C-alpha positions as CSV (number, residue, x, y, z in Angstrom):
1,M,-52.0,9.4,38.6
2,S,-49.1,6.9,38.5
3,D,-50.2,5.9,35.3
4,I,-49.8,9.9,34.3
5,Q,-46.1,9.9,35.9
6,T,-45.2,6.3,34.6
7,I,-46.4,7.4,30.9
8,E,-44.8,11.0,31.1
9,S,-41.2,9.5,32.1
10,E,-41.5,6.4,29.8
11,A,-42.5,9.4,26.7
12,L,-40.1,11.3,28.1
13,K,-37.2,9.2,28.1
14,A,-38.1,7.7,24.5
15,I,-38.2,11.5,23.0
16,D,-35.2,12.3,23.8
17,G,-33.7,8.8,22.3
18,A,-35.1,8.9,19.4
19,S,-31.6,9.5,16.8
20,D,-33.3,10.8,13.8
21,L,-36.9,12.3,12.8
22,Q,-38.5,9.3,12.1
23,S,-38.0,7.9,14.9
24,L,-38.8,10.6,16.3
25,D,-42.3,10.9,14.3
26,A,-43.2,7.0,15.5
27,V,-42.9,8.0,19.7
28,R,-45.2,11.1,18.8
29,V,-47.5,9.1,17.5
30,A,-47.6,6.3,20.4
31,E,-48.0,9.0,22.6
32,L,-50.3,12.0,21.0
33,G,-51.2,10.2,18.2
34,K,-55.7,8.8,18.0
35,K,-54.5,5.6,19.4
36,G,-51.9,6.8,21.5
37,R,-51.5,6.6,25.1
38,V,-51.4,10.1,26.1
39,S,-54.6,10.2,24.0
40,G,-56.3,7.1,25.4
41,L,-56.2,9.0,29.2
42,M,-57.9,11.9,27.2
43,K,-61.1,9.7,26.5
44,T,-61.3,8.9,29.9
45,L,-62.3,12.5,30.9
46,G,-65.6,11.8,29.3
47,K,-66.3,8.6,32.0
48,M,-65.5,11.0,34.9
49,S,-67.7,12.3,37.4
50,P,-67.8,16.0,37.3
51,K,-65.4,16.2,40.4
52,E,-62.8,13.8,38.9
53,R,-63.2,15.4,35.7
54,Q,-61.9,18.7,37.7
55,E,-59.1,17.1,39.5
56,M,-57.9,15.0,36.1
57,G,-58.4,17.5,33.5
58,P,-55.8,19.7,34.1
59,K,-52.8,16.8,35.3
60,L,-53.8,15.2,31.8
61,N,-53.4,18.4,29.7
62,A,-50.4,19.6,31.5
63,L,-48.8,15.9,30.2
64,K,-50.2,16.6,26.8
65,N,-48.4,19.7,27.1
66,R,-45.3,18.4,28.2
67,V,-44.8,15.6,26.0
68,A,-45.9,18.1,22.9
69,D,-43.1,20.6,23.8
70,A,-40.9,17.8,24.4
71,V,-41.5,16.3,21.0
72,E,-41.0,20.0,19.3
73,A,-37.7,20.5,21.6
74,R,-36.4,17.4,20.2
75,K,-37.8,17.7,16.6
76,T,-35.3,21.2,16.5
77,T,-32.4,19.8,18.1
78,L,-32.7,17.0,15.3
79,E,-33.4,19.4,12.2
80,D,-30.3,21.6,13.6
81,A,-27.7,18.6,13.4
82,A,-29.2,17.5,9.9
83,L,-28.7,21.1,8.3
84,E,-25.6,20.8,10.1
85,A,-24.2,17.5,8.9
86,Q,-25.5,18.3,5.1
87,L,-23.5,21.6,5.2
88,A,-20.5,19.8,6.4
89,T,-20.7,17.3,3.3
90,E,-21.1,20.6,0.9
91,T,-18.3,22.4,2.0
92,L,-15.7,23.6,0.0
93,D,-12.1,24.6,1.2
94,M,-10.9,27.7,-0.7
95,T,-7.7,27.6,1.0
96,L,-6.5,24.6,-1.4
97,P,-4.6,26.1,-4.3
98,P,-6.3,25.2,-7.5
99,K,-4.9,23.2,-10.6
100,P,-2.6,24.3,-12.4
101,E,-4.7,23.7,-15.3
102,H,-7.7,25.8,-14.2
103,V,-4.9,28.9,-13.6
104,G,-7.0,31.9,-16.0
105,A,-5.1,34.3,-18.4
106,L,-5.8,37.8,-19.4
107,H,-6.9,38.0,-22.8
108,P,-4.4,39.6,-25.0
109,V,-6.7,42.4,-25.6
110,T,-7.1,43.5,-22.2
111,Q,-3.5,43.1,-21.5
112,V,-2.5,45.5,-24.6
113,F,-5.4,48.3,-22.6
114,E,-3.9,48.1,-20.1
115,E,-0.3,48.6,-21.5
116,V,-1.0,52.0,-23.5
117,A,-3.2,52.7,-20.7
118,A,0.1,52.5,-18.4
119,I,2.3,54.6,-21.1
120,F,-0.1,57.5,-21.5
121,G,-0.8,57.7,-18.1
122,D,2.8,58.3,-17.2
123,M,2.4,61.0,-19.7
124,G,-0.4,62.6,-17.8
125,F,-3.8,61.2,-20.0
126,A,-6.9,60.5,-18.1
127,V,-9.4,57.2,-19.4
128,A,-12.4,58.7,-20.7
129,E,-15.1,56.0,-21.9
130,G,-18.6,56.6,-23.8
131,P,-21.8,55.2,-24.7
132,D,-21.1,51.9,-27.4
133,I,-24.5,53.4,-29.2
134,E,-24.7,56.5,-30.0
135,D,-26.4,59.6,-31.8
136,D,-25.4,61.4,-35.3
137,W,-24.6,64.1,-33.8
138,H,-22.1,62.6,-31.6
139,N,-20.7,60.3,-34.0
140,F,-20.5,61.7,-37.1
141,T,-21.8,65.6,-37.1
142,A,-20.0,67.3,-34.1
143,L,-16.8,65.6,-36.0
144,N,-16.9,67.5,-39.2
145,F,-18.1,64.5,-41.4
146,P,-20.1,66.2,-44.2
147,E,-23.1,64.6,-45.3
148,G,-22.5,62.2,-48.1
149,H,-19.5,60.6,-46.5
150,P,-19.1,56.9,-46.6
151,A,-19.0,56.5,-42.9
152,R,-22.8,57.3,-43.0
153,E,-23.9,54.9,-45.6
154,T,-24.6,51.3,-44.3
155,H,-21.8,49.4,-45.7
156,D,-20.1,51.2,-43.2
157,T,-22.0,52.0,-40.4
158,F,-24.7,49.6,-38.0
159,F,-27.8,52.1,-37.8
160,M,-30.2,51.1,-35.6
161,E,-33.6,51.2,-35.9
162,T,-35.0,54.8,-35.2
163,P,-38.7,55.3,-33.7
164,E,-41.0,57.7,-35.4
165,G,-39.7,61.3,-34.2
166,G,-36.7,59.8,-32.8
167,D,-33.0,61.0,-32.9
168,P,-31.0,58.3,-35.1
169,K,-28.7,55.7,-33.3
170,V,-25.8,54.4,-35.0
171,L,-23.0,51.5,-33.2
172,R,-20.0,53.4,-33.0
173,T,-17.8,53.7,-35.2
174,H,-14.5,55.0,-33.3
175,T,-14.0,56.5,-30.0
176,S,-14.0,59.6,-31.0
177,P,-17.6,60.3,-29.5
178,V,-16.1,60.0,-26.0
179,Q,-13.5,63.2,-27.2
180,I,-16.8,65.1,-27.9
181,R,-18.5,64.4,-24.7
182,T,-15.4,65.5,-22.7
183,M,-14.7,68.7,-24.8
184,T,-18.5,69.4,-24.2
185,S,-18.2,69.2,-20.9
186,Q,-15.2,70.0,-19.8
187,K,-13.4,73.5,-20.1
188,P,-9.2,72.9,-21.4
189,P,-7.2,72.1,-20.2
190,I,-7.9,68.4,-21.7
191,R,-5.7,65.3,-22.0
192,I,-7.5,62.1,-22.3
193,L,-7.3,58.9,-23.7
194,A,-10.1,57.1,-24.6
195,P,-10.3,53.3,-25.0
196,G,-13.6,50.7,-25.7
197,R,-15.2,48.8,-28.6
198,V,-16.4,50.0,-31.5
199,Y,-17.9,48.7,-34.7
200,R,-17.4,48.5,-38.6
201,N,-19.6,46.6,-41.5
202,D,-16.5,44.7,-42.0
203,W,-14.8,40.3,-42.1
204,D,-11.6,39.3,-42.5
205,A,-8.7,38.1,-41.3
206,T,-7.5,41.5,-40.2
207,H,-11.4,43.2,-39.9
208,T,-14.0,42.4,-37.4
209,P,-17.6,44.2,-37.3
210,M,-16.4,44.4,-33.6
211,F,-13.1,45.6,-32.8
212,H,-11.1,47.8,-29.8
213,Q,-9.7,50.9,-30.2
214,V,-8.1,53.8,-28.0
215,E,-8.4,57.4,-29.1
216,G,-6.1,60.4,-27.4
217,L,-6.8,64.3,-27.0
218,V,-4.6,66.8,-26.3
219,I,-6.3,70.3,-26.2
220,E,-4.1,73.5,-24.5
221,K,-3.1,76.5,-25.2
222,G,0.3,76.4,-28.0
223,I,-0.2,72.5,-28.8
224,H,1.2,72.2,-32.3
225,M,2.3,69.2,-34.9
226,G,5.6,68.8,-32.9
227,H,3.8,67.8,-29.3
228,L,1.9,65.3,-31.3
229,K,5.1,63.7,-33.4
230,G,6.8,63.5,-30.3
231,C,3.9,62.3,-27.9
232,L,3.3,59.2,-30.6
233,V,7.1,58.4,-31.0
234,D,7.7,58.3,-27.0
235,F,4.5,55.9,-27.1
236,V,5.8,53.3,-30.0
237,K,9.0,53.1,-28.4
238,A,7.6,52.3,-24.6
239,F,4.6,49.9,-26.2
240,F,7.1,47.7,-28.3
241,E,10.2,48.1,-25.8
242,V,12.3,49.5,-28.0
243,D,15.4,52.0,-27.7
244,D,14.5,54.1,-30.8
245,V,12.0,53.8,-33.3
246,E,12.2,55.4,-37.5
247,A,9.2,57.0,-37.9
248,R,7.3,59.5,-40.6
249,F,4.0,61.7,-40.7
250,R,2.0,61.1,-44.4
251,P,-0.7,63.3,-45.0
252,H,-3.2,62.3,-45.2
253,F,-7.5,62.9,-44.2
254,F,-9.1,62.7,-41.6
255,P,-12.3,64.4,-41.6
256,F,-12.0,65.6,-37.5
257,T,-8.1,66.5,-37.8
258,E,-6.4,69.3,-39.6
259,P,-3.7,68.7,-40.8
260,S,-3.7,65.0,-40.5
261,A,-1.2,62.5,-41.2
262,E,-0.9,58.3,-40.7
263,M,2.3,57.5,-38.8
264,D,4.4,54.8,-40.0
265,V,7.4,53.0,-38.4
266,K,10.2,51.2,-39.5
267,Y,10.2,47.1,-39.4
268,T,12.3,44.0,-40.1
269,K,10.3,40.7,-41.0
270,K,12.2,37.5,-39.7
271,G,10.0,34.5,-40.7
272,E,7.1,34.8,-39.5
273,T,7.7,37.8,-36.8
274,I,7.7,41.2,-36.6
275,E,10.6,43.5,-35.0
276,I,9.6,47.2,-34.7
277,G,11.9,50.3,-34.5
278,A,14.3,49.9,-37.7
279,G,14.7,47.9,-40.6
280,D,13.7,48.4,-44.8
281,R,10.3,48.1,-44.6
282,W,7.7,51.1,-43.4
283,M,4.1,49.7,-41.5
284,E,1.4,52.2,-40.6
285,I,1.0,52.2,-36.5
286,L,-2.0,54.7,-36.4
287,G,-4.0,57.8,-37.4
288,S,-3.7,61.3,-35.9
289,G,-3.6,65.0,-36.9
290,M,-4.3,68.6,-35.0
291,V,-8.1,69.0,-33.9
292,H,-10.3,70.7,-36.7
293,P,-10.9,74.2,-35.5
294,N,-15.2,73.1,-36.6
295,V,-14.7,70.3,-34.3
296,L,-13.6,73.1,-31.7
297,R,-16.0,75.1,-32.1
298,N,-19.1,72.2,-32.2
299,C,-17.8,71.8,-28.7
300,G,-17.9,75.3,-27.6
301,I,-14.2,75.9,-27.8
302,D,-12.3,78.9,-29.3
303,P,-9.8,77.4,-31.9
304,D,-8.2,80.8,-32.2
305,E,-7.4,80.3,-27.9
306,Y,-7.5,76.6,-28.0
307,Q,-5.0,74.0,-30.1
308,G,-5.6,70.2,-29.5
309,F,-4.0,67.1,-31.6
310,A,-6.0,63.6,-31.5
311,F,-4.7,60.0,-32.7
312,G,-6.7,56.7,-32.9
313,M,-5.1,53.3,-32.9
314,G,-6.3,49.4,-33.0
315,I,-5.9,47.4,-29.9
316,D,-6.5,44.4,-31.7
317,R,-3.5,45.0,-34.4
318,L,-0.9,46.4,-31.9
319,A,-1.5,43.3,-29.7
320,M,-1.2,41.0,-33.6
321,L,2.1,43.0,-34.3
322,K,3.5,43.0,-30.7
323,Y,2.6,39.2,-30.0
324,G,2.4,37.6,-32.8
325,M,-1.5,36.6,-33.5
326,P,-1.1,36.5,-37.1
327,D,-5.6,36.5,-37.5
328,L,-7.9,38.5,-35.7
329,R,-10.9,36.7,-35.9
330,P,-9.8,33.8,-32.6
331,Y,-9.6,36.7,-30.9
332,F,-13.1,36.6,-30.7
333,E,-13.7,33.0,-30.7
334,A,-13.7,32.1,-26.8
335,D,-10.8,30.0,-27.2
336,P,-9.5,28.6,-24.1
337,A,-6.5,27.0,-25.7
338,W,-5.9,29.7,-27.5
339,T,-6.4,32.3,-24.1
340,R,-3.8,29.8,-22.5
341,H,-1.3,30.2,-25.8
342,Y,-1.7,33.8,-25.9
343,G,-3.0,35.1,-22.5
344,F,-1.3,37.2,-19.4
345,K,-1.2,36.5,-16.3
346,P,-3.6,38.2,-14.3
347,W,-2.0,39.6,-11.3
348,L,1.1,41.1,-13.4
349,T,-0.2,45.1,-14.0
350,P,2.2,46.4,-16.5
351,S,4.2,50.0,-15.8
352,V,6.3,51.8,-17.3
353,S,9.0,52.0,-15.4
354,G,8.2,47.8,-14.0
355,G,8.1,46.6,-17.7
356,L,5.1,46.3,-20.1
357,S,5.0,42.7,-21.4
């Protein structure tokens, strides 16, 4: 009995003194291993008389269980301590200020999207979105594009492989399908802004296969060309942050508007910079027109009751004009130095009253 008490006392003391998992395992082997002291006592049971086994068996089993439980408890404690120590070395202090060179910047395209949305939002326009992959009806037919129109050819448009019996799909060539989806799902009055990516089969300093566009649509009763002109002149003044703009509207052709017009504004070139508003040169800014009656009919809107106007402009080109970027291609090259140079502070939200840029 004295051996049991001595072994238990020494074993528990050694277990409590184990400072790491390796030393704890050494104590476990010394006590509970095949040649351990507790295991040695258990082996003596076979040489005992039945009466002695009846007395010593429970005591030895209890000793073995107490030592084993103590080992498991100490192992849990040491594992928790080791995990805490590891986590302490892997902590990251999120309260530290970032290094100046790691400060992010908004891409100019994002900035201009925000500026345009702020201006037209102040006029009551709501932002609407649609899918980049469109069917033929939304991208062409509903917009009054006739069969054989150049936009329906592969030299202008990216066509996707069509499964047998499926509808032809294209990468949308404009955000005008968003207008169609809105007119077929909502009743007038409608006043929306449709920003997004569009795709054309083109690539040079001023054209890219993927670029960004924003279109506007107004459908109400009694809408006429004067409303269109006033809306766009106000937009150009607000966007370029000038007090006045000299503008003209040249007759043009778009399948989805009638009459159609391109908007030009006067500008002055000083060195490499362009000042919009006045000067001795004209620059085309955007396309526009009154929504064609056929488009309204295609969307289930009576053109004798409702009229509307639409316009569209390239966001990338607006950014080039306003912020002096000479080439479109770096927009898509993911060069952080270019973004740092032309980028914008992400926490400054554009507003018409507080300033756009």
